[in-house]
N, C-alpha and C positions, 0 to 999 in steps of 0.2 A: 444691564440689558433688559429691554422690554420683554414682558411675557407676551406670548402669542395672543392672549385674550385682550391685550392692550393695543394691539396693532390693527389699524384699519388699512389693509393692504390696498384696496381699490382707491381709497382717498389719497394715499401717498403716491400711488401710481399716477393718478391724474395731476396732483399738485406738482410733483417734481419732473415728471416725464411727459405730461400732457396727453397720455393715452387714456381712452375711455374704458378700455377693457383689456384683460390679459389674453394672450394667445392660449390656445388649448394646452393644458398641462403645466403652464407656468405657475399658476396659483397653488396647485397641488404640490409642486416642487418646493415652493417657498414655505408652505405650511409644514411640510415634513422637515425641512431644514431648521426652521425655528423651533419646532417642538421636539424632534428627535436628535438633531445636531449633526448628523452625517448623511450625506446624499451623494450618490454618483448618478449623474444625468447623461445618458447616451441618447443624443438627439441629433437630427440632421443639421447640416450646415444651413444657416439662415433661419434657424428656429427662434433665435433671440435668447441664447444662453447667457449672454452678458448681463441681461437684466436680473438674472438669478443671484448675482452678487452685488450689482449696483444698488438695487433697492434695499437688500438687507444691510448694506453698509450704514444705512440711516438708523437701523434698529439695534445693532450689536453694540456692546460696550467695548470700546477700543478700536483698533485699526483693522481694516480689511486688507489682507496681504494677498495679492494675486501673483502667482508664479506662472509666467507665460513665456514661451520662446518667440512669440510673434511681435517683433519690434514695431511693425506697421500697425498692429492692433493697439499697442501702447500709445503711439503718437495720436492715432485717430480717436481713441476713447478718452484720453486725457484732455484733448482739446474740447470734446463734446461735454464731458463731465464738468469741466471748469466753466466753460462759456455758456453752454446751453442749459445744463441742468442744475447748476449751482452746487455741485458736489465737489469739494476740493480734492484733487488727485495729483499724484506725481509718480515718477518712475526712476529706477536705477538700472542703467543698461550701458552697453559698450558703445552705443551710437551717440551717447551724450558726452559732453566735455566733463572734465573733472569738476569744474565749477558747478555745472548743472546737477551732477550727481551729489555733490556736497550740499547744494541747496535743498535737494529732495530729502536728504538725510536729516537736515535740520528741521524741515517741516514735519517729518514723521516723528522725530524725537520730541518735538515741542507740542505735538498733538494738533497741528494746524491743518492736517489733511485727513480725509476719511478713507481713501483708497491709495495703496502703494503698489505699483507694478514692479516686479523684479524678474529679470531674465534668469533662467535656471543656472546658467554658467556662473552667475555671480555667487551662487551658493558654494562653489568650489573655492572662492576667495575667502580666506579665514577671517580677514578683517570685516568684510561685508556680512558674513554669516554670523559672527559674534554680535555685530551691531543689530541685526534683525532679531536675534534671540533676546535682546534687551527691550524690545518694543512690546507694548501691550496689545497683543493681537487677539481680536475677538472672532474673526472669521478668516480661515486659511483656504484659499481657492487654488486648486491645481488645474490650470487650463491645459488642454491637450494631454489629458491624464493618461492616454495610452502610451506616452513616452516613458512611463514608469515601468512598464512591463516588457520583459524580454520576448513575450509573445506578440507584442505590438509591432507594427511595421516600422516604427520610428523610435525605437528604444534609444534613450540618451542616458549615459552614466550619471550626468549631473542631477538627473531627477531622483536618483537613489538617495541623495542628500535630503530630499523632501521627507522621506520616511523618518529620518532622525529628527527633522524639524517638527514634525507632527508630535512626536513623543515629548520633545522639549517644551513645545507650546502648551500641550495639554497638562503637563505638570505644573506649569505656571498659571494656567487658566483652566480649571475643570469644566467651565462652560464653553470651551472652544468649539466653534462650529467648523466643520470641514466639508468642502464642496468640490467634487471632482467633475470635470466637464470634458466630454469628447464626442466627436461625431463618428469615430472609427474604432469600434471595439466589438469583436465577435465574442461569443460566450466564454471562450478560453481566456481572452484578454480581460474581459469583464471580471471574471473570478479572481484573476491575479491582482488587478487594480484594487478590488474590494478588500482582498486580504491585506494588502500593503497599507491601505488607508485606514485600517482598523487594527491598530497595534494592541488594543485591549478589548476584551469581550464586553466591558462595561459600556462601550459606545458603539453599538451595532450600526452598520451602514445599510441604508436603503438604496436599492438600485431602481432607477426609473428609466425604462427603455421605450422610446417612441418609434413609430414607423419611419423607415428611412426613405419613403417615397417622396420624389419631387416631380409631381405630375405635370408641372408647367415647363419642364426642361425637356427638349427634344434632342436626343443623342444620335450621333452618326459617326461613322468612320470612313475616311477617304484614303485609299491606298495611293502612295506616291513613290517616286523613284529619285532620291537625291535631294539635296538642299535647294538647288535651283528650282526644281519643280514645286517644292514647298512654297518658295517665295512667290511664284506666279499664281499658285492657288490662293495664297493669302491675299494678294492684291485683288483678285477677282471676288473673293468672299467679302472683303471689306467694302468694296464698291457696291455690292448688291445687298448688304445687310444694314439695317437701321440700328441706331443706337451705338453705345460704347461697350468695350469689352477688354478682356485680358488675353494676351497671347503668351502662353507659358512655354518657356524654353528650358532645356536641361542644363545649359551652360551659360556663363556670363557672356562669352563671345557670341553665342546664339542670339541673345537679346539685342546685342549691338548690330549684328548683321541684319536681323529682321527689321529693326526700326530704321536703320539707314536706308535699306532698299525701299521700304514703303514710303519714307519721307521723300526720296528722289522721285517717287511716283505721285507726289503731291497729296499724300495721305498723312494726316497729323498723328504720328505714332511715336511714343516715347520709349525709352529703354530704362530698365530698373534692375539693379542687382546689388549684392552685398559689397561689391568692390567700390562703389561710389562713396564719396564723403557723406557723413551724416547730414550736412547742410543740403547737399545735392539731393539726397533721398527725400528729405522733407519737402523740398521744392517740387520734385517730380510727383510725389504723392498728392500734394495740394493741387497741382495742375490737373491731375487725373480726377480727383475727387470733385472738383468744381466744374467738371464737364468741359474742360478746355482742350481735350484731346480725344480723338476717335478711339484710340486703343493704346495700351501700354504693353510692350514686350518685356516679360519679367521672368526671373527665376522664381522659385518658391519662397524667396525672401519677401515677396509682396503677395498680398491678396487674401491670405488666410484670415486676417483680422480686419480687412477693409469693410467698413460699414457703408457701402454704396448699394442701395437696394435696386437701382435701375440698371445694373449690368445686364446687357442683353445677350452677350455671348462670351463663352470661354473656348479658346482654341488651344489645343496642345500641339505644338509643332514637333515635339519629340515624345516618344512613348514614356509615360511615368514609370516609376519602379514598382508600383503596386496598385491594386484596385482601390485600397483604402485611401492612398494619397490622391488618386484620380477623383474619387468621389468627393473628397474634401475640397479639392480645387475647383472642380466643375460645379460644385454646389454654391459657389459665389454668385452664379448667374441667377437672375430672376427672383431675388429675395422679396420683391414687391408683389409677387404672385402672378405677374404677367408673363406671357410666353417668352422663352429664352432658349438659346441653343448651346449645346456642348459638342464640339467638333474635335476629333482626333485625326491628325495627319500621320499615317502609319507607313514607315519605311522599315522593312524587315531588318536592315543593317543597324537601325537605331538601338537595337538591344545591346550593342557593344558598349555603349556609354553606361548603361545601367549595370551590365556585368562588371565594368570597371569600378563603378561606385560601390558595388557589393564587395568586390575584392579588396579595394583600398580601405574600406571602413572597418573591416573585421581583422583583428590582430591574430598573429600566429603565436605558438608557444615560444618560438625563437625570438619574436618581438618582445614578449614579456621578459625573457632572460636578458635581452639586450638593455632594456630600460632599467631593470633591477640592478644590473651590473654597472650602469652609469650613475647610480645614486651613491656617490662617494664624496668625501670631503676633499677640498683642495686648499691652496694657500690663502684664497680669498674668502672662503665660506665653509662652514661645517656641512653644508649640503647644497645641491644645485637648485636653481630656479627651474621653472617649466621651460623657459627659453633655452637655458643651458642644457637641459636634457635633450631637447630637439637638436641642438648642435652636436652634442656628444654621440647621439645614436644615429642620426641621419634618417630616422624613420619619418614617414608621412606625419605631419603635425597632428592630424586628427587622431591617428593611432596613439601618439604619445599622450594626448589629452585623455583618451579613453583608458589606456593602461594605467596611468597615474591615478585616475579616479578609482579604478578597480582595485589596485593595490592598497589605496588609502581606505576604501570601504572594508576590505577584508583584513585590515590591520597589519599589513606588511610594511606600509609607509605611514609616517606622520608628517604633518606640515606645521610650520610655525613662522611667525614674522620675525625678521631680523633686519634692522635698519630700514624698515618700510618695505622690505621685499619678502615675498613668500618663498620659503625654501622647503625642501623635502629631505628626510633622512630615514634610514631603516630602523625598524623596531627589532625586538629580539625574536619575533615569530619565525619559526624555522620550517613549518609544514609547507606542503605544496599548495599553491593557490587553486581554488576551484574555478575552472574555466569552462565548465559545461554549458553555461548560459550562452557562450559565443558559438558553440556548435548549434545550439538551439536557434540563435539569431540567424545564423547562416542558412539554416534550413527554412526558417520563416521567410526570409527575404527572397530566397530562390523560389519558394512556393508562390509568394506574392507576385513575383515577376512572371512566372509561368502562367498564372491566372490572368494577368494583364495581357499577355501575348495571345491567349485564347480569345479574349475579348476583342483585341485589335484585328485578329485574323478572321473574325466572323465565325468562330467555331463554338459559339454559345447561342442560345435562342434570343431572347429579348435583352437589349443592352442594359436598361434600367433594372430589370429583374436580376441580371447577373451581378450588378453592383450591390443590390440590396441583399441578395442571398449571401454574398461573400462577407457582408457586414453583420450577419446573424439575423437578418429580417426574413425568417423562414416562410412567412405567409405571403411573400411577394408574388404578384401576378404579372403577366405580360403587360407592358405599358400601352402597346397598340400604336405608337407613333414614332418609334425609333427606326433607324435604317435597317434593322433586322426584322422588325414587325411589318414595315412597309418597304420592302426591297424595290418594288416597281417605282415608287415615288422618288427614291434616291438613286436609282440606277444611272440617271443622267449625270451624276456627280463624278463618275469615273473620269480620271484625268487622261487626256490624250495629248496635251501640249508638249512640245519638245523643250521648252524652257530655254531656248537659245539666248534670249536677251538677258535673263538672269545669270546664265553661265558666263557671259561676257562681263557682266557687272561684277560678279564675284572675283573674276580674275584680275580686275583692275581697281577694286575699291581701296580706299584708304584703310590702313590698319592702325587704329589709334593706340598711342602710348599714353596711358593715363597720367594726368597731372598729379603732383604730390605736394603736400603742404610742408613737410619736413623731410629733406630740404625742399625749398620752393622751386618746383620745376613745372613749366607750362605743359599743356597737352601737346604731344608730338605725334609722329606717325612712322610707320614702317611701310615699305613698298610691297613686300611679299608676305603672304600668310602661310606659315609652315604647315598648318593643319590641313590645308587643301592639297599639299604635295603636287602643285602644278609643275609642268615641265620646266618653266623658267626658274622656279625655286630650286628644283633638283639640280639644274645646270649650275646655278650660282653656288650652291653648297658644295658641289663637286670641284668647282674651279677656284673657290675663294682662297685655298691654301696652296695652289699650284703656281710655281714661279713662271711657268710658260704662259700664264694668263694674267698679264699686268693690268688689263683693263676689264671693266664690267662688260658683259654681253651687250651688244648694240641695242637690243630691245629694252634691256634694263637701264641703260644710259638714257634712252629716250624717255622712259617712264620717270626716271629721277629728275630730268630737266623739267618735265611738266609739273611735277610736285613742287619743285623749287620755285618755279615761276609763280605758282599760287601763293606759296609761303612768302615770297618777296613782296607780293601785293598786300599781304595782310600786315606786315611789319617790316621795319628797316633793320638789317643785321649789320653789326659792327665787327664781328669776328666769326670765323669758322674754326672750331676746335675738334680735331680728329683724335679719338681716344686711342691710347696705346694698345697695340696688338702684336702678338708674337707670330701670328699665322695668316693674317689677312693680306694677301698679296696685291689686291687692288686698292689698298688704303690710300696711297699717294695720289693715284690718278683720280679716284673718287673725290678726294679732298680738293684737288685743283678744279675739277668739273663743277663742284658745288660752289667754290669761291668765285669762279668766273660767272656763273649765272646770278649769284646774289651780289656781285660786285663788292666783296668784302675780303679782307686778308685771311689767309688760311694759316693755322698754327698746327703743324703736324706733330711737333714734339714739345708742345707746351705742357701737357700733362704726361708725367712719367711715373713709373712705379718706384717709390723710394724703398719699398720692400716687395719683392716679387711674390705674388700670391702662391701659397704652397701647392695648390692644385688648379687645374683647369676647372671652370665652373661646371662643365658637363660631367666631370668625374665625381662630383659631389652628389649627395643623396637627397637633400631638401634645401629649401630656400633659406632656412636659418643658417645652415652651413655655408651657403653661397654668400650670404651677407657677411658672416664672420671671416670668410676667405679674403675679402677685399677691404674690409672696414679699416680706415685709417692708414691705408698703405699707398695712397696716391699723393703726389705733390706737384707743384708748378716748378718748371725748370727755369723760368724767366718771367718778368712782368708782362702783363697783357696791355695792349694798346688802350688808350683812353676811349671809352665807348660812347660818351655823351648820350646816355639813356638808350642807346641802340641795343638790340637783342644779340644774344650769343646762340649760335647753332652748334650743338655737339653731334658729331657724326660717328657711327660705329657700324660694323658689319651686320650684327644681329642682336636682338634683345631677348632674354629669356626671363629670368627672375626680376630683372631691372636693378639688381644690386650694383653692378658696375656703373650704370648711368647715374644712380643716386650718389655713388662715391665721387664721381666726376663733378657733379653739381655741387656737392658739399665742399669739395676742394676749391672750386672756382668762387664760391660764396665766401669761404673762410680766408683763403690765402690770396685770392685775386680781388677781393672786395667787390665782386660783381653784384650790383643791386637790381639790374633790370631783368628782363625775361631771359630764361635759358630754355631753349626748345630742342628736344631730342629728335633725331632722325636716324633711322637704321634701314639697311637694305631689306632685312627680313625680321620677322618675329617668329620665335619658336616657343615651344612649351617643354620645360624640363619635366622629367618624371619626378614624382615625389616618393621617396623610399627606395629609389633605384637610380642607377646611372643612366645618362643619355637623354635624348629627346623622346617625346611621345610620338 
């Protein structure tokens, strides 16, 4: 490792990055990191924190290991480091194929890269964790370091593994450098992070806190009433606003609704969320980064690591769960220093989704008991896998991940690899687990949401000052240019439109059924969105199991025929396969109607249950159970007509988890040797509860 006296920081900055000078505070941070070894930097979004590990990767002996939850950041930075700056880098994460992750491992093990990015969840994988510990790590970087702390707004159990990694790496390399980075840590969170990143007093940690002011961002809040009104406000805003930006949505479906509506209005808006395939996400990110779209409607899966300095606006279409999350997201705007806008569309009823997120994320004592009780041997294995635990318990998958990580950290469970699969088994520890941190987390999240609601309701003075104060920037002054500081300037933004056009569009929009790779299923559609609880959806769900209603409602039949007409123009169908159902009374008539419009034979009894599923899907508690309920239980009762490359349409009453559709596609591919397109069509789309029975 180079001694600090041997490093010409300014020269390396210019040679590798082309910058003439450091931003304020960057050089000081680098000097302290290289001389003292441990630094926590709390600095605003857009500050240039990435440089604080990119440049030292050239000076430290060994690998720079960056632990970051931001997959978009990984893709963006790796591309720039390799192509633009000539610093070899790679990543290990769930968005990559096994082959890509294996290639990254080889490069790291052989010393062919300077920087390796790893998602924190990968630390829970025993094989990956042991591999990382074998590497010669010179600089360990904890990005989004607030995730380590239960006082932080986004605590993640996987981050607790980092504490053990720090200890292991420093035993192997006494000269290990440790760098923590965050834009969202108040004094309480700061103290907790510092304590955890300093396992020994021999390596004290220096905290560098910068002002959280973003003077070039103008903040405002617009009250709205309902999703339709939001859509019409967004359309007006985009037409009147120069440049490109991000439209944050709380849910995946929200991103699709926003982008579809705005595209129909001839505005070039993409959608992005974690449900898309890795290839699709890369394509979308590249399109946005290269300026080929006006905006991208995204969940928080995008944006936090996007290095696009000319983002001119950030719009939150739903209220975020915390001030800290909001600051971090709105801070992506105006990184070039030019004027930018941060807009929040506030509907009081939106708090329900954040209440749901809080409730679903934090486990109860009964949840812990249920998971612990499910850790038992069976005929196939001395211990269950994570997926098996989700099936056995029926809990929300996020809760199972969290509880297993907690039990493992506290020594109640151990994990080991068996035949390439990670399994869990109990230890001899008998004391009760300490769950106090979850009471603390619950209080923190509720407090954060309450603060965000005060901001949204206009019950605070200056908007930027409110954000800064909440983040520990106690010297913050009023910004002078937000909608609270300049109420007269923004009073005209009050919404008066009835949003009738958007209401009609929402009632009749296509509801996409996502394509899948395994088994290979094309994108399909549903006619009705159960989330909206429109009168036609309610009528259908009430009548679908009634013998007195053998036909779909006439309005729904008309809607079905219109969708089929379009599908028939896009591709030629050779067969209509109606999925087996014990309760759908309009099954036969809907199949005949579909076959008539597409001019293809209908197979009402081609797919049958060779083994009846043990329970109805709605009676189960999570999607892992729903998959297990139907897996391998469907078969073909007779051969399918020769298709001559024509597509197959599979028809069902509604889709929830998608497990039954996938089982049908798998059966057609395997037993029917169907090689062409298989397109799903359902009357409705619903969402099952996770961790509880029934629909949301």
